[in-house]
C-alpha positions in Angstrom: -88.2 -11.5 11.5 -84.8 -13.1 11.6 -84.2 -16.5 13.1 -82.6 -16.7 16.6 -78.9 -16.6 16.9 -76.8 -18.7 19.2 -76.7 -16.0 21.9 -80.4 -15.5 22.1 -81.8 -16.4 25.5 -85.2 -15.9 27.2 -85.4 -12.9 29.4 -87.4 -12.1 32.6 -89.8 -9.2 32.7 -87.1 -7.1 34.3 -84.6 -8.1 31.5 -82.5 -10.6 33.5 -81.2 -13.3 31.1 -82.2 -16.8 31.7 -79.0 -18.2 30.2 -78.5 -21.3 32.3 -80.8 -24.2 33.3 -80.4 -23.3 36.9 -81.5 -19.7 36.3 -84.5 -20.8 34.3 -85.6 -23.4 37.0 -85.2 -20.8 39.8 -87.3 -18.3 37.8 -90.1 -20.9 37.2 -90.0 -21.8 40.9 -90.5 -18.1 41.8 -93.5 -17.9 39.4 -95.1 -21.1 40.8 -94.6 -19.9 44.4 -96.2 -16.6 43.5 -99.2 -18.4 41.9 -99.6 -20.6 45.0 -99.5 -17.5 47.3 -102.2 -15.8 45.1 -104.4 -18.9 45.0 -107.8 -18.5 46.6 -109.4 -21.6 48.0 
């Protein structure tokens, strides 16, 4: 496996690039919100 290049970025499950800090934080907030909604007390 080759090392990452400068243009390698994480991707969402639907292949949206998380190429900025704001996009990454928004995606993580969506994940956390979904987890909270699915939480069973």
